[in-house]
C-alpha positions as CSV (number, residue, x, y, z in Angstrom):
1,M,-2.9,2.4,28.8
2,T,-4.8,-0.5,27.4
3,T,-3.8,-4.3,28.0
4,S,-5.1,-5.4,24.6
5,T,-7.4,-4.1,21.5
6,H,-9.4,-7.0,21.4
7,T,-10.5,-7.3,25.0
8,K,-11.9,-4.9,26.9
9,S,-9.7,-3.0,29.5
10,Y,-10.0,-0.6,32.1
11,T,-7.7,2.4,32.1
12,Q,-6.5,4.1,35.2
13,P,-7.9,7.7,35.2
14,Q,-5.6,10.5,36.3
15,E,-6.3,12.1,39.3
16,N,-9.3,14.0,39.7
17,W,-11.1,12.1,37.3
18,R,-13.3,9.0,37.6
19,Q,-14.5,6.7,35.1
20,Q,-18.4,5.9,34.3
21,Y,-18.4,2.4,34.2
22,D,-21.9,2.2,32.5
23,A,-20.7,4.6,29.8
24,V,-19.5,3.1,26.5
25,T,-16.0,3.2,26.4
26,H,-13.6,3.1,23.1
27,N,-13.2,-0.4,23.9
28,D,-16.8,-1.0,23.8
29,V,-16.9,0.5,20.3
30,I,-14.0,-1.6,19.1
31,D,-15.5,-5.0,20.5
32,A,-18.8,-4.1,18.7
33,Y,-16.7,-3.5,15.8
34,L,-15.3,-6.5,15.8
35,K,-18.3,-8.8,16.4
36,G,-20.4,-6.7,13.5
37,K,-17.2,-7.7,11.5
38,Q,-17.4,-11.2,12.0
39,A,-20.8,-11.7,11.8
40,G,-20.8,-9.8,8.3
41,K,-18.0,-12.4,7.4
42,D,-20.0,-15.2,8.8
43,E,-23.3,-14.0,7.0
44,A,-21.1,-13.7,3.6
45,K,-19.8,-17.0,4.0
46,I,-23.1,-18.7,4.3
47,A,-24.3,-16.7,1.3
48,M,-21.5,-17.9,-0.8
49,V,-22.2,-21.8,0.1
50,K,-25.9,-21.5,-0.8
51,L,-25.0,-19.7,-4.2
52,F,-22.3,-22.5,-4.4
53,E,-24.8,-25.3,-4.2
54,L,-27.6,-23.7,-6.2
55,N,-24.9,-23.4,-9.2
56,L,-23.7,-26.9,-8.5
57,G,-27.3,-28.2,-8.9
58,K,-28.0,-26.0,-12.2
59,A,-24.5,-27.3,-13.6
60,Q,-25.5,-30.8,-13.0
61,E,-29.1,-30.7,-14.3
62,K,-28.0,-28.7,-17.7
63,S,-25.4,-31.2,-18.2
64,E,-27.6,-34.3,-18.1
65,E,-29.9,-31.9,-20.2
66,L,-27.3,-32.0,-22.4
67,Y,-26.3,-35.5,-22.3
68,D,-29.9,-36.5,-22.9
69,S,-30.1,-34.3,-26.1
70,L,-26.6,-35.9,-27.2
71,K,-28.2,-39.7,-26.7
72,K,-31.1,-38.6,-28.7
73,M,-29.1,-37.6,-31.6
74,G,-27.5,-41.1,-31.4
75,F,-24.1,-39.9,-29.9
76,G,-22.2,-42.4,-27.6
77,I,-21.0,-40.4,-24.5
78,N,-18.9,-42.6,-21.9
79,S,-19.4,-39.9,-19.0
80,I,-19.5,-36.6,-18.1
81,H,-16.9,-34.8,-15.5
82,L,-17.9,-31.5,-13.6
83,K,-15.7,-28.7,-12.1
84,A,-15.9,-25.4,-10.5
85,D,-13.6,-22.6,-11.6
86,N,-15.2,-20.7,-8.6
87,I,-18.6,-20.5,-7.2
88,T,-20.3,-19.3,-10.4
89,N,-18.4,-20.5,-13.1
90,F,-18.4,-24.6,-14.3
91,M,-17.0,-26.4,-16.6
92,A,-18.2,-30.3,-17.5
93,L,-16.0,-32.1,-19.8
94,I,-17.9,-34.6,-22.0
95,I,-16.1,-37.6,-23.1
96,A,-18.1,-39.1,-26.1
97,D,-17.0,-42.3,-28.2
98,Y,-14.4,-41.8,-30.4
99,K,-16.4,-42.4,-33.6
100,D,-18.5,-40.4,-32.8
101,Y,-16.2,-37.5,-32.0
102,V,-14.6,-37.4,-35.3
103,S,-17.8,-37.6,-37.1
104,E,-18.8,-34.3,-39.0
105,E,-22.0,-35.0,-37.2
106,F,-20.6,-34.2,-33.9
107,L,-20.3,-30.5,-34.9
108,N,-24.2,-30.5,-34.1
109,A,-23.6,-31.9,-30.8
110,I,-21.1,-28.6,-30.2
111,T,-24.0,-26.6,-31.4
112,V,-26.3,-28.1,-29.4
113,S,-24.0,-27.4,-26.5
114,R,-23.7,-24.1,-27.3
115,E,-27.4,-22.8,-27.6
116,L,-27.8,-24.6,-24.1
117,K,-25.1,-22.5,-22.7
118,T,-26.3,-19.3,-24.1
119,K,-29.9,-20.1,-22.6
120,T,-28.6,-21.1,-19.1
121,D,-25.8,-18.4,-18.4
122,S,-26.4,-15.5,-16.4
123,E,-24.9,-12.6,-14.4
124,D,-24.1,-15.4,-11.6
125,F,-23.7,-18.7,-13.4
126,T,-21.7,-19.9,-16.1
127,L,-21.4,-23.5,-17.6
128,N,-18.9,-24.0,-20.2
129,F,-18.9,-27.4,-22.3
130,Y,-16.0,-29.2,-23.0
131,F,-15.7,-32.3,-25.3
132,T,-12.9,-35.2,-25.7
133,Y,-13.0,-38.7,-27.0
134,H,-12.6,-42.0,-24.8
135,A,-9.7,-43.7,-25.3
136,D,-8.2,-46.4,-23.1
137,T,-5.0,-43.8,-22.5
138,L,-7.5,-41.6,-20.9
139,N,-6.5,-41.5,-17.2
140,E,-9.4,-40.4,-15.0
141,H,-7.4,-39.5,-12.4
142,C,-5.5,-37.1,-14.1
143,L,-9.3,-35.5,-14.5
144,D,-9.7,-35.5,-10.6
145,S,-6.2,-33.7,-10.3
146,D,-7.3,-31.1,-13.0
147,G,-10.1,-30.5,-10.6
148,Y,-13.5,-32.4,-12.0
149,F,-14.8,-33.6,-8.7
150,L,-18.1,-35.2,-10.1
151,K,-18.4,-37.7,-12.5
152,Y,-21.9,-38.4,-14.3
153,N,-22.0,-42.3,-15.3
154,V,-24.2,-42.7,-17.9
155,S,-26.4,-45.6,-18.2
156,E,-26.9,-47.4,-21.1
């Protein structure tokens, strides 16, 4: 009888039997399995963290690229907020000046963002752009609560 399934135990053999201590026991197999399973989990976690860091950098870079394009088009952008839905899917909320946001020309900003999204998205990375306008009632603490954890402060 074993004392634990997770630690090495030595059972008492029946009469006329002797345990060979240099042999691989069932406990050795279980211990090796558990160690290998943990090593695999640790390795997967490291790979996921690296993928997240890579994709976060890409989301920041592409959001800044969109910002630069919108500024060149003459639109006033107050800030960009970034959110990670998971390790491969990100959302950027662009907060524009109200006068630009309601103008018909702002449809060009949406077109540019869709073109950038189409060029950027891949099997292991997705970036969605959302737009709203700046207002005095905009509460950035609510954005924090919604999961937007990075803010790109634009420089004028």
